[in-house]
N, C-alpha and C positions, 0 to 999 in steps of 0.2 A: 240507301247509301250511294253518294255522288261519287264521280270519278276522282276528285282531288282526294276524298277520304280513302279510297281503294290505293291510290298511290302512296299516301302517307304510311298506311298500314304495311304496304309491300316493303317500302323503304325501312321501316322500323323492324319489321321481321328480318330483312337481310343483314341490317346492323347487330341485331341480337343474335343471330346465327354466327356472324363473324366473331363477336365478343365470347360466345360461348365456346367456340373453337379455340381462340386464343387462350382462354382460361384454362381450357383443358389440356392444351400443350404445355402450358406454363406449369400446371399441377404434376404432369408427367415427368418434368425434370426438376421439380422443387424437392428441396430437403425436407422429408416428412420426419417430424420430430414430435415425441411425447414428453411428458415431464422428466422423467428418469434420464431420457436420451439428452435432452437440454441440460440438464445438471451435469452429466458426464462431460459433454462437450465443452461447458462453460469452466469446469474444474480443470481440465487439460489444456484449453485453449486460451484462457482469459489472461491478459497481461499482468493484472494485478496480482494474481495468485503466482504467477512466474516471477514476478519481481520480489515477492514475499519468500519463495522457496529460495532465491538466490541470496536473499539476505541471511538466511541460516548459513548457507555455505560461506558468506563473507565473514560472518563471525566465527565461524570453526576456524578459518585461516587467521582471524585476530588471536584466537586462544593459542594456536600453534606459534604465532609470533611471540606471544608473552612467554610460553615455554622457552622459546629460543633465547631469551634474555638471560636465562640461567646458564647457558652454554658458553664456552669460551669464544671471545670475539677476536678473529685473526684478521690482520690487516697487513698487505704488502704495501711498502712505503718506498717510493723513489723521490729524490730531491735534487735540485741544482741550484747553486747560488753563485752569483758573480760579484766579487767584491769590487765596488767603484773605487774606494780609498781604504787601504788596510788600517787595522787598529795599531796604534802605537802604545808600547808598553815601558813604564819607567819603574826603575829598582832603586830603593833607598839603601844607604849605607847600612852594612850589617845584615844584608839579605844573603851575602855570601861573595860579594865581590868588592874588596877594598876595605872591608869591616875588620872586626876582631876575628882573625883566622889564626890558625896554628900553622906557621911557615914549614914546620917539620913534616907536616901531612901531605905536601904537594913538592912536586919537583921543581927546579928553577924555571923551566920553560912554561910549566902551568902556572905559577905565580906570576910570570911576565904577561901571559894571555889575561889573567885575571885583573892584573892591573890595568890593561889596556880597556877592557870591557868595562870596568869599573868607571873610567874616565868618561867613556862613551855615553853611560847610562846615568851619569850624573855625579858621581864621584862623591856622594855624600851631600850634595846639594839638591834641593828639592826643584830647583828651578833651571839648574844648569845641565847640560848633555842632550845628546840627540835622541835617546831612547832606542828601543826595538820595535820595527815593525813585525807583527804577529801575522802567521797564517799565509796563505796562498790566494790568488785571484779567483780560481775556479775551484769549487768544493762540491764534489759528487758523493751522495750518499744512496744507499738501497739496503732495505732490510725487512724484517718481520717484527710486527708488535702483536703481542697476545695480552688479553684482558680478561680475567675471570672474577665475578662477584663471588665471594665467600660468604658474608654475612650482609645481606640486603632485604630487610623484611618487607619493603614495598613492592618488590617483585613477586613475592608469593601472594601478596594481597592483591596485585594486578591480575594474577591467574585466577582468583577465585572471581574477581568481577567479569573476567573474560567468560567464565563458565555461566554467570547469571546472563550476560548479554546473549549468548547461545538460548539459554531457556526464554528468554523474553522475546528474541526473534522467532522462535518456535511458537509461542503463544500468539504474536502479531501474525504469523502466517495462518494458524487455526482461526484467528479472528477474521482474516481475510476471506477464508472460505466460508465461515458462517455468514459473513455479510454478503458474500456472492451469491450463496444458496437462498438467502432471503430476498435478494434483489430478482434473481432469475424466477423463483416461484411467483412473486408479485407481478412481474412483467408478463410471465406466461398467463397467469390469471387474468391480467389486464387486456390481453390479447384475445382470449377467450370471452371475455366480457364484451369487448368490442365486436366481435364476430357474432355472437348470440344476440346482440342489441341490434346489428346490422340485419341479421336474419329476421328478426321479429319485425322490424321496420319494414322491411322488404315485403314480407308476408302480408302486413297489414295494408301495404300501399297496393299490392295485388288485389287483395279483398275489396278494398274500396274503389279500385277501378272497375271491377265487376259490377258494384253496387251503382257506381255512377253511370255505367253503360246502361243498367237496368232502368234507372231512374230516368235517363234521356229517352229511352223507349216508351216508357210510360208517359212522359211528357208529350212525346210526339203523338201518342194515342189520346192525348188530352184527358189523361187520368189524374196528373198530378200538375201542380203550378210550377211555373218557372222558377220561383224562389228555391224550390227544392233542388232543382239542377244546379243552381248557382252555389248554394249551400254545400252540396255534395262536391262539386268541383274546387271550391275554396278548401274543404277538408282535405281532399287529395293533394292539392298542391302544397298546404302546410306541412305535409310529411316529408316533402323533398329536402328542405334544410337540414332536418333531423337525420334524414339518410346520408346526405353529404357529409354531415359532422361525424356520424359513427364510422362511415368509410374513411375519413381522414384519422380519426382515431385508431382505426385498425393499422393504418400504415405507420403511425407514430409508435405503437405498441410493438409492431413487428421490427421496426429500426432499432428500438430500444433492446429488444431481446437479441437481436442479431449482434449488438454490440456488447452485451453481457457475455454472450456466447463465444465472442473472439473471432466470428466469422465475417466473410466479405459481406458489406451491404448491398451489393448487387445480386447475390445469390438468392433465388426464389425459395420462400420459406413457407411450409404448411404444417400448422399444428394440428395435432389429433384430438378429437374429443370435443367436449363442450362442458360448460358448467354443471349441466344436468347430470353429468356422470359423477360428480362429486357429492350431489345431494343425498345419494343413498348411503354414502359412507360418514355422513356428517354426525349422525347419531350414534354412530359406532365408536367415534372417537372419544377418549378418555383424557379429560384435562388432568395433568399430572398433579397429584396432591403435594409433592415436594416442589415449592415454590421458591427455595432458598437460592442464594446466588453463588453457591459454591462453585459451579461450572461457568459462571458468566466470565467471558473473555475480558471485559473492562476491569473487573475487579481482580482478576488474576494478573493482568498487567500492572495494575496498581501496586498490587503486593510485591511483584518482581521489581518494580521501580523503587519501591521503599527498600527492598533488600540491596539494590544498587546503592541507594543514598546512604544506607548504614555501612556498606564497604568502603563508599568514598569518605565517611566520616572516619572510619578505622584507618584508611590510607592517610588521612590528614594527621591523625594522632601518630602514625608510624614516621612521620616526616621529623619528628623530635628524636628519633633513634639513630645510634651510629651505624656506620657502613664500615665494611671491610673489603677491601678489593686487592686482589692480586695482579701484578704485571710483570711482563717479561719482554724483553727488546735485544733483537740481534741485527746488528748493524754493520755494513762494509762502507768504508768511507775512503775517498780519495781526493787530495789536494794537489793542484798543479796549476802552472801559469800559461800552458799551453793546450792545443787540442789534439795532441798526438796519444790517442787513446791506447795504442798498443804498448806505450811505455809507462802507463799509469801503474802505481803501486796502490793496491787496496789493502787497508788495515782493518781487521775485523775490531767490533766493540759490542759488547753484550751486558745486559744488567737484568736483574731479578729483584722485584721489590713488592712491598705490601704498603697500602694505604689505608689508614684508619682515619675516617672523618667524623667528628662529633660535632652536631650541630649546637650552636651556641646563641647567636642572635642574628637576624636577617631584616631587622626593622619591623618585627611583629607580623610579617607575612603569614607565617604558619599558624599563628594564633587566630588571626582574623579569617583564614581559610577555614579553620576548624568551625568557627562561629557561623559561618556561611552554610556549612554543612548541617549544623544543629537546626538552622532555620529551615532548610530544605525538607528535613525530616518533618518538621511540625507542618509545613504545607502540605505535604503529601497525605498525612494523617487527615487533616481537615478536607482536603479534596476528595480523599476517600469517602468520607462520611456523606458528603454532598451527592457524589456519584451513587452510592448505595441507596440513598433515600429516592433520587431520581428513578433508578431501576426498580425499585418496590412499587413506586407509583405507576410506572409503565407495566408492570405485570398485573396490577389490579385493573387499570384501564382496559388491557387486552382481554382479562377474563371476563370482564363485564361487557365488552363488545361482543365476544364470542357468544356468550349467553343471550344477548340481545338479538344477534343475527340468527341465531337458531329459532328464537320465538317469532322473528319476522319471516323466515322461511315456512314455518308451519302456518303462519296467518296469511301469506300471500298464496301458499297453495290452495286454501279454501277459497280465497277471494278470486283466484283466477277462474276456478269452475264456476263460481257465482257470476262473475262477470260475463264468461261466454254464455252461460244460460240466459242471464239477463239480455244479453245482445241477441240471441235468438228470438226471445219473445218479443222484444221491440221491433225486430225486422217483421215478424209476422204481424204485429199490430200496425205497423206501417203499411204493410201490403194490402191488409184489409181495411184501411182507412181509419183506423182507431188510434194510430199514432202519428207523430210528427217527424220530420227529418232531424229536427233538433234533438228528438229523443233517440235517435239512431246514432247520431253523431257522439252524443254524451255515452251512450253503451259502448261504442266502438272505442272511444278514449279511455274508458274505465278498463276494457280489456286490455289495451296497450300499455296503460300504467301498470296494470297488475303484473303483467309478463315481465316487464322491466324491472319492477321493484323486486319481483322473486329472484331474477338473476343478480342484481345488485345485493341483495341479501346473501346470498351464495358467496359472492366475490367478497364482501366484508368479512365473512366468517373465515374464509381462506387466508385473507390478507392478515387478520388479527392472530390466526393461529400460527402463522409463519412468523410474525413479529414475536409472539410469545415464545416460540422455539429459539429465536435467535437471543432474546433477553436470558433465557434459562441456559443459553451455552449449549445446546444439543449438538454433539459431534455426529455429523451426518456424513457416513462414507459414501464415495461415488458408487451408483448402482451398476453392477456388472452387466454389461450387454451380451446378448446372446450372440 
């Protein structure tokens, strides 16, 4: 070994130790999570779940608002009006001034005044006379208005629609949790797959580095040809892109898991375990015999939307019904020509009434709105059929994928053992001169492929099982932490 090789190895050792200490320091400050912990954090911190929960609260307030429409509505009203030009009123003969009156009913002074007023207001002519200007320039009013619906069927139907809105919001929140659990599980398993793949590739790289060093020593001794050194070196370098790719996949999977958990992307994260830990429980899992869609969130949402549409249809029908509303008004009014508020005289005015409204014709709007609601009901029925067919197909596909993944795990378990044994035999044959470097590389590649296929099969099983649980609408409660 020359001096340059010694320096290179020393520098590599220094950088390796520095990286090791850095990784160790990061891991000590990292958030260490397993799958139950990741699910609990996601269900409590993910913004999507928080928004869905707030939607329930919003619908509850909407229901209270609908109930409030049945209660009396009280409004305090204040108003000021300034007359630019007051209204002039004219009276015809016979109104009480200068017409057919009984002189015996009035005093002479009253008869004289009535005669003068009659002349001022027309004196029997429709065009003569100056008339009388009514009111004053400033009109002030303040009072209380009260309205109470007595018979209004649409209000009760609106309350029923609000109750359905709350149930739909709760189902959407449940759907958000199911979707989040599915995404967290698959992201968690993806990170485990990337870590396991990286570990397999790294171990293969270390093993091939040792083999390359042995082959170089044998070449220096004149035992093997230079072709073997070149082939082993190319084989080693071909692993580097795969290692870098798996490392990048780890970073992407980790960032995705952090996003789903609702934690800071800069926080170091360390997931516990590996895919091998789930292999032992694969064969204990029982595929549910009940594959009906009774708990599926999409179907439940469609049913609630159909109920909403039926209520809307009933609401349109109730638009043809009469309504009865009571009202009460109490008002104080003052009319003045100046702004001397202390001298104002306030006169009370009050009214109690009942309004009956019977719809007759509004251009056919109610009828056409009713037909729109009928069309919407038909659309929802057809859409539900299509969604149900798609969900049943998804259940069947996931069921087949689960069985296929289990078969692949069983097959790759035996293939890994056979590939390792074949690799050992090939190495011994090569060391004794009975084999070639091509055989050694082919055997090493077989071991690598078997290891990766084994872990991919476990991941496919876990992902398909998670998708199956999502379609079946499993309600998974957050796991309680110790």
